[in-house]
C-alpha positions in Angstrom: 89.8 86.7 53.2 87.6 84.2 51.4 90.4 81.6 51.4 91.0 82.1 55.1 87.3 81.8 55.9 87.1 78.6 53.8 90.1 77.2 55.5 88.6 77.9 58.9 85.3 76.3 57.9 87.2 73.2 56.8 89.1 73.1 60.0 85.9 73.3 62.1 84.2 70.6 60.1 87.2 68.3 60.5 87.1 68.9 64.3 83.4 68.2 64.5 83.9 65.0 62.4 86.3 63.5 65.1 84.7 61.0 67.4 83.6 62.5 70.7 85.9 60.1 72.6 88.9 61.9 71.0 88.4 64.8 73.4 90.9 63.8 76.1 89.0 60.5 76.5 86.6 62.2 78.8 83.4 62.2 76.7 82.5 65.6 78.2 81.2 66.7 74.8 78.7 63.8 74.7 75.3 64.0 76.2 74.6 60.4 77.4 71.6 58.5 76.1 70.1 56.6 79.1 68.2 54.1 76.9 71.1 53.1 74.6 72.5 49.5 75.0 75.4 48.3 72.9 74.8 44.6 72.2 78.1 42.6 71.7 80.0 45.8 72.1 83.4 44.2 71.8 82.7 43.5 68.1 83.1 47.2 67.2 86.4 48.7 66.0 87.0 50.3 69.4 85.3 48.3 72.1 83.8 50.6 74.8 85.1 53.8 73.2 82.8 53.7 70.1 79.8 53.2 72.4 80.8 56.0 74.7 81.5 58.3 71.7 77.8 57.8 70.8 76.6 58.4 74.3 75.6 54.8 75.2 74.6 54.1 78.8 75.0 50.3 78.7 77.6 48.1 77.0 77.7 44.3 76.8 80.8 42.1 76.9 80.8 38.2 76.6 83.6 36.5 78.7 85.2 33.1 78.9 87.5 31.9 81.7 90.6 30.6 79.9 93.9 29.9 81.6 92.9 32.1 84.5 92.0 35.1 82.3 88.6 36.6 81.5 88.9 36.7 77.7 86.3 38.7 75.7 84.6 37.3 72.6 81.4 35.8 71.3 82.7 32.3 70.5 85.8 30.3 71.6 87.4 30.8 68.2 87.2 34.6 68.6 89.3 34.7 71.8 92.7 36.4 71.7 95.4 36.6 74.5 95.3 40.1 76.0 91.7 40.9 75.0 90.5 40.6 78.6 87.7 42.2 80.4 90.2 44.3 82.3 92.1 45.6 79.2 89.0 46.3 77.1 86.6 47.6 79.7 87.6 47.8 83.4 90.9 49.7 83.0 89.6 52.2 80.4 86.6 52.9 82.6 88.7 53.3 85.6 90.9 55.9 83.7 87.8 57.7 82.5 86.1 57.8 85.9 89.3 59.3 87.4 89.5 61.9 84.6 85.8 62.8 85.0 85.8 63.3 88.8 84.0 60.1 89.6 81.7 59.7 86.6 81.8 58.0 83.2 80.2 61.0 81.5 81.5 64.3 82.9 78.7 66.2 84.6 76.2 63.3 84.5 75.1 61.2 87.4 74.3 58.3 85.1 75.8 55.0 86.1 77.1 53.1 83.1 75.8 49.5 83.0 78.4 46.9 82.1 76.5 43.8 81.2 78.9 40.9 81.5 77.6 37.7 79.7 79.3 34.6 81.2 79.9 32.0 78.4 81.5 29.1 80.2 82.0 27.5 83.6 79.5 29.8 85.2 80.5 29.5 88.9 84.2 29.3 88.3 84.1 32.2 85.8 82.0 34.3 88.2 84.4 33.5 91.1 87.3 34.9 89.1 85.2 37.9 88.0 84.3 38.6 91.6 88.0 38.6 92.5 88.8 40.9 89.6 86.0 43.4 90.4 87.3 43.9 93.9 90.3 45.7 92.4 87.9 48.2 90.8 85.5 48.6 93.7 86.1 52.3 94.0 84.0 52.9 90.8 81.5 50.1 91.1 78.0 50.0 92.4 78.0 47.6 95.3 75.7 45.5 97.5 76.8 45.3 101.1 74.8 43.6 103.8 71.4 44.4 102.2 72.2 47.9 101.0 73.0 49.0 97.5 75.5 51.9 97.0 75.3 53.4 93.5 78.5 54.4 91.7 79.9 55.3 88.3 79.7 51.7 86.8 77.1 49.0 87.6 78.1 45.5 86.6 75.2 43.1 85.8 75.8 39.4 85.1 74.0 37.7 82.3 74.5 34.3 80.5 75.6 31.4 82.7 74.7 33.1 86.0 75.4 31.2 89.3 72.3 32.4 91.1 72.7 30.6 94.4 76.4 31.7 94.7 75.5 35.3 94.0 72.5 35.3 96.3 74.7 34.0 99.2 77.2 36.8 99.0 76.9 39.4 101.7 79.1 41.8 99.7 78.9 41.9 95.9 80.2 44.1 93.1 77.8 42.7 90.5 74.1 42.1 90.1 71.9 39.5 88.4 70.3 39.8 85.0 66.8 38.3 85.4 64.4 36.9 82.8 60.6 37.2 82.3 60.1 34.4 84.8 61.6 36.8 87.4 59.0 39.5 86.8 56.6 39.8 89.8 58.5 37.0 91.5 59.3 39.0 94.6 63.1 39.0 93.8 64.4 42.3 95.1 66.0 44.9 92.8 69.0 44.8 95.0 69.7 41.4 93.5 67.9 41.6 90.1 67.9 45.2 89.0 67.4 44.2 85.3 64.9 42.0 83.5 66.0 40.9 80.0 64.5 38.6 77.5 64.3 37.6 73.9 61.8 39.7 72.1 60.6 36.8 70.1 59.7 34.7 73.2 57.1 37.3 74.1 56.0 39.1 71.0 55.3 38.2 67.4 55.3 41.7 65.9 58.4 42.6 64.0 57.6 46.2 63.1 55.6 45.7 60.0 52.2 47.4 60.2 50.7 48.6 63.5 51.6 46.7 66.6 48.7 44.5 67.7 46.8 46.1 70.5 47.1 43.0 72.7 50.9 42.9 72.3 51.2 46.7 72.9 49.2 46.3 76.2 51.4 43.3 77.2 54.6 45.2 76.5 53.5 48.2 78.6 52.3 46.0 81.4 55.6 44.1 81.5 57.5 47.4 81.8 55.1 48.9 84.3 55.4 45.8 86.5 59.2 45.8 86.4 59.3 49.5 87.2 56.9 49.0 90.2 59.6 46.7 91.6 62.5 49.0 90.9 63.7 46.9 88.0 64.9 48.0 84.5 63.9 46.2 81.2 65.9 45.2 78.1 64.8 43.0 75.2 67.3 41.4 72.9 66.7 40.1 69.3 64.5 43.0 68.3 64.7 43.9 64.6 68.1 45.6 64.0 68.3 46.1 60.2 68.0 49.8 59.2 64.5 50.7 58.0 60.9 51.4 58.9 60.3 48.1 60.8 63.2 48.7 63.2 62.2 52.3 63.8 58.6 51.2 64.5 59.8 48.7 67.1 62.1 51.2 68.7 59.4 53.8 68.8 57.0 51.4 70.6 59.7 50.5 73.1 60.4 54.2 73.7 56.7 55.0 74.1 56.4 52.1 76.6 59.2 53.6 78.6 61.7 50.7 78.2 65.0 51.3 79.9 67.4 49.9 77.3 67.0 49.6 73.5 69.3 46.8 72.2 71.4 47.4 69.1 74.6 46.6 67.1 74.1 49.9 65.1 75.5 52.5 67.4 75.1 55.5 65.0 71.6 54.4 64.0 70.3 54.2 67.6 72.0 57.5 68.5 70.4 59.3 65.6 66.9 57.8 66.5 67.2 58.8 70.2 68.6 62.2 69.5 65.7 62.9 67.0 63.2 61.8 69.6 64.8 64.2 72.1 64.5 67.1 69.7 60.8 66.2 69.0 60.0 65.9 72.7 61.6 69.4 73.3 59.7 71.0 70.4 
């Protein structure tokens, strides 16, 4: 009896140790984390799947237009044939959305943000991306003649963004990633739904000691202003090494109601956000 009980316990522990994405690829065992953004997601062992197994609501992919293909990688030397935006992100997401009855996370209305960072030939790369996205339009949030129709996946364009080209489109399957200069500019959320910027361009505090009162007030005002215009906020280059400084910055961001916390450490941010969920429910 003891041996059988021990064997059952071991089996249960082994099952729980499996990544959540292993469950039929549906992610139905994962509660999504709306504020979790996977920076340079493609550098993980399993692009997209690792982020989804941790419940991330936003993933980032850098792309280059090479030989007519949208190749994913941080630098030209990282590019490999076959590692395309379609194979790493769009096709797996389409399969997942079909399996989950129209959603990325089963039972959740959350729209996954796919942040696509254009690394070369901005207008030409975007034109090819626009052509490709039309094949996936059934799962994509779209802009049509002044109206936004939310769907399972929302594509936002960062990096070398051809602003005038995108603004001129009457039908779009992607949106524009703004910067701090776009805050309070009157640009509509139907074009710029996201405001992103380098943390170090705006703040000096790196998580050591209390956050200066003036910087805390500036952070909160920045986020409030964006939210007043229906825009979300993300900062990159925040401290990302495990430790008290990183957690202090993350906590200030969370307390200020930031929309996305940027990280390369999927497990670390998941643990932090889950702990905050538990504390908030207590």
